C-alpha positions in Angstrom: -46.8 16.4 118.5 -47.7 15.4 114.8 -44.9 15.0 111.8 -45.3 16.7 108.8 -44.8 15.0 105.7 -43.1 16.7 102.6 -43.2 14.9 99.4 -39.7 15.0 97.9 -41.2 14.1 94.2 -40.8 17.4 91.8 -43.5 19.3 90.6 -46.1 17.7 93.0 -47.1 21.1 94.2 -46.9 23.1 90.9 -50.8 22.8 89.1 -49.5 23.4 85.5 -47.5 20.0 85.9 -50.5 18.4 87.0 -52.4 19.0 84.5 -49.6 18.1 82.1 -49.4 15.1 83.7 -52.7 14.1 83.2 -52.8 15.2 79.6 -50.2 13.1 79.0 -51.7 9.9 80.6 -55.4 10.5 79.1 -55.0 12.3 76.4 -54.9 9.5 74.0 -58.2 8.1 75.6 -59.9 11.3 75.1 -59.0 11.5 71.4 -60.2 7.7 70.8 -63.2 8.8 72.6 -63.9 12.2 70.7 -63.2 10.1 67.5 -65.5 7.9 68.4 -68.2 10.2 69.0 -67.5 12.1 65.8 -68.5 8.7 63.9 -71.5 7.9 65.8 -72.8 11.5 65.1 -71.9 11.1 61.1 -73.4 7.8 61.0 -76.8 9.0 63.1 -77.3 12.1 61.3 -76.7 10.0 58.2 -73.5 12.9 56.8 -71.4 9.9 56.3 -73.7 8.5 53.8 -73.8 11.6 52.0 -70.0 12.3 52.1 -69.4 8.8 50.9 -71.7 9.2 47.7 -70.0 13.1 46.9 -66.4 11.5 47.4 -67.2 8.2 45.6 -67.5 8.4 41.8 -71.1 7.6 40.7 -71.7 4.7 38.8 -72.9 5.9 35.3 -75.2 3.3 33.0 -74.0 2.9 29.3 -76.2 1.0 27.1 -74.8 0.5 23.7 -77.6 0.7 20.9 -76.8 -1.5 17.9 -76.4 0.7 14.6 -79.0 0.7 12.0 -78.5 -2.2 9.2 -77.0 -0.8 6.0 -79.5 0.1 3.2 -79.2 -2.6 0.4 -77.5 -1.3 -2.4 -79.9 -0.6 -5.5 -78.3 -2.5 -8.3 -77.0 -0.5 -11.3 -79.1 -0.7 -14.4 -77.6 -2.9 -16.9 -75.6 -1.1 -19.6 -77.0 -1.0 -23.1 -74.2 -1.9 -25.5 -74.8 -2.0 -28.9 -74.1 -5.4 -31.0 -71.8 -4.9 -34.0 -73.1 -6.7 -36.9 -70.5 -8.8 -38.5 -70.5 -8.6 -42.0 -70.4 -12.2 -43.6 -67.2 -13.3 -45.8 -66.8 -11.7 -49.3 -68.2 -14.2 -51.9 -66.7 -14.6 -55.6 -68.7 -15.9 -58.2 -67.0 -18.5 -60.3 -69.0 -19.5 -63.6 -68.2 -23.1 -64.3 -69.7 -24.9 -67.4 -68.5 -27.6 -69.7 -66.2 -27.4 -72.5 -67.4 -26.1 -76.0 -66.0 -28.1 -78.4 -65.1 -26.3 -81.5 -64.5 -28.4 -84.7 -61.2 -26.9 -86.7 -61.5 -26.4 -90.3 -58.6 -27.2 -92.3 -58.7 -25.9 -95.8 -56.5 -27.3 -98.5 -56.0 -25.5 -101.9 -54.9 -27.5 -105.0 -54.4 -26.1 -108.6 -56.4 -27.7 -111.3 -55.0 -30.2 -114.1 -53.9 -28.8 -117.0 -55.9 -29.5 -120.5 -53.9 -31.8 -122.6 -52.1 -30.4 -125.6 -52.0 -31.8 -129.1 -48.8 -32.4 -130.4 -46.5 -34.9 -132.5 -43.6 -35.1 -130.3 -44.0 -35.7 -127.0 -44.6 -32.5 -124.7 -42.2 -32.0 -121.9 -43.4 -32.4 -118.7 -44.4 -29.3 -116.4 -43.5 -29.4 -112.9 -45.8 -27.4 -111.0 -44.8 -26.2 -107.4 -46.5 -27.1 -104.3 -48.2 -24.1 -102.9 -46.7 -23.2 -99.5 -48.4 -24.8 -96.1 -50.1 -22.4 -94.7 -48.8 -21.5 -91.0 -49.6 -23.1 -88.0 -52.1 -21.4 -86.2 -51.9 -20.6 -82.5 -53.9 -21.4 -79.6 -57.2 -20.8 -80.5 -59.4 -19.0 -77.7 -62.7 -20.7 -75.9 -65.1 -18.0 -75.4 -67.4 -20.2 -73.3 -67.3 -23.0 -71.1 -64.5 -23.7 -68.5 -64.0 -27.2 -67.0 -61.6 -27.1 -63.9 -59.7 -29.8 -61.9 -59.2 -27.3 -59.3 -60.9 -23.9 -59.6 -59.5 -20.2 -58.5 -60.0 -19.4 -55.1 -59.7 -15.7 -55.2 -58.7 -13.9 -52.1 -60.5 -10.7 -51.5 -58.0 -8.0 -50.4 -58.1 -6.5 -47.1 -57.8 -3.2 -48.4 -60.6 -3.4 -51.2 -62.9 -5.1 -48.3 -62.2 -1.8 -45.9 -62.6 0.4 -49.0 -65.6 -1.2 -50.2 -64.3 -2.0 -53.6 -66.4 -4.5 -56.0 -66.5 -5.6 -59.7 -66.0 -8.0 -62.2 -62.7 -9.1 -63.8 -62.4 -10.9 -67.2 -58.8 -12.6 -67.5 -57.6 -14.1 -70.5 -55.6 -17.4 -69.6 -53.4 -19.8 -71.8 -54.0 -23.1 -70.8 -51.0 -25.8 -71.8 -51.5 -29.4 -72.9 -51.0 -30.4 -69.2 -54.3 -28.0 -68.2 -51.8 -26.1 -66.2 -51.7 -22.0 -66.8 -48.9 -20.4 -68.7 -49.9 -17.1 -69.0 -52.7 -15.0 -67.3 -53.7 -11.1 -68.8 -56.4 -9.0 -67.7 -59.0 -8.6 -70.5 -61.5 -6.4 -69.0 -60.6 -4.5 -65.6 -63.0 -4.7 -62.8 -61.8 -1.0 -61.7 -59.5 -1.9 -59.0 -56.1 -2.6 -59.6 -56.2 -4.9 -56.3 -58.9 -7.1 -57.4 -57.5 -7.7 -61.0 -53.9 -8.9 -59.2 -56.2 -10.8 -56.9 -58.2 -12.4 -59.3 -54.6 -13.0 -61.7 -52.9 -14.6 -58.7 -56.1 -16.9 -58.3 -56.0 -18.1 -62.1 -52.5 -19.0 -62.0 -53.1 -21.4 -59.3 -55.8 -23.1 -61.3 -55.8 -26.2 -62.9 -57.5 -26.9 -65.6 -58.9 -30.1 -67.7 -56.9 -30.4 -71.0 -58.7 -29.4 -74.1 -58.6 -32.4 -76.4 -58.9 -32.2 -80.2 -58.8 -35.5 -82.6 -57.7 -37.5 -79.5 -55.0 -35.1 -78.5 -54.5 -32.2 -75.6 -53.7 -28.8 -76.9 -52.9 -25.4 -75.5 -56.2 -22.8 -75.7 -56.9 -19.8 -74.5 -59.5 -19.5 -72.2 -61.5 -16.5 -70.9 -62.4 -16.7 -67.2 -64.7 -13.6 -65.5 -64.3 -13.6 -61.8 -66.7 -11.6 -59.7 -65.7 -9.9 -56.6 -69.0 -8.8 -54.5 -69.0 -8.1 -50.9 -71.9 -9.8 -49.1 -74.6 -7.6 -47.8 
């Protein structure tokens, strides 16, 4: 009589449990095989290469182009500036001539002698009063010729130069025995009070050679013309 053996392991007679047990045992291996099979298919068909091209960014070639060299700047034309013409300094003409000696004529008047009177008695002496001495003449005027130790050096007034004033002033100067001017008067105006005053001040700073008569220096009046003229 044969004996029947019964398994005491639970679920051995249940097909669902058997499938579950097999799935749990061989499931990871099947997954690995399926993944390898999928990779092999992708590699052999070229899909993996196309997927990589889509997924990875494409390299962009960038070339740098040097900018064109800047154009040389055209030099500006030189500016034409009018050159101002400088006027030469004014010129003052001072005539210098030697002194003209003028002889002094002193006239002495005497009364004629009286005729003798015949008489027995001696005539009483007649007293004749001497004529009064003539008044001493003042300094004479030299009309031409002046000799300087230091000639007048007029300064042209600035305002006269701006206004274009010109002219000739004639001065009457009293020169003492030392050759220094004591008085300066305007005998003939130049037409401008500024020029007249400039000439008078220049004459006051001048030094003259003393005028000598009979071996002695005397005071005289001299006439000095000064011409103020702007250089053209």
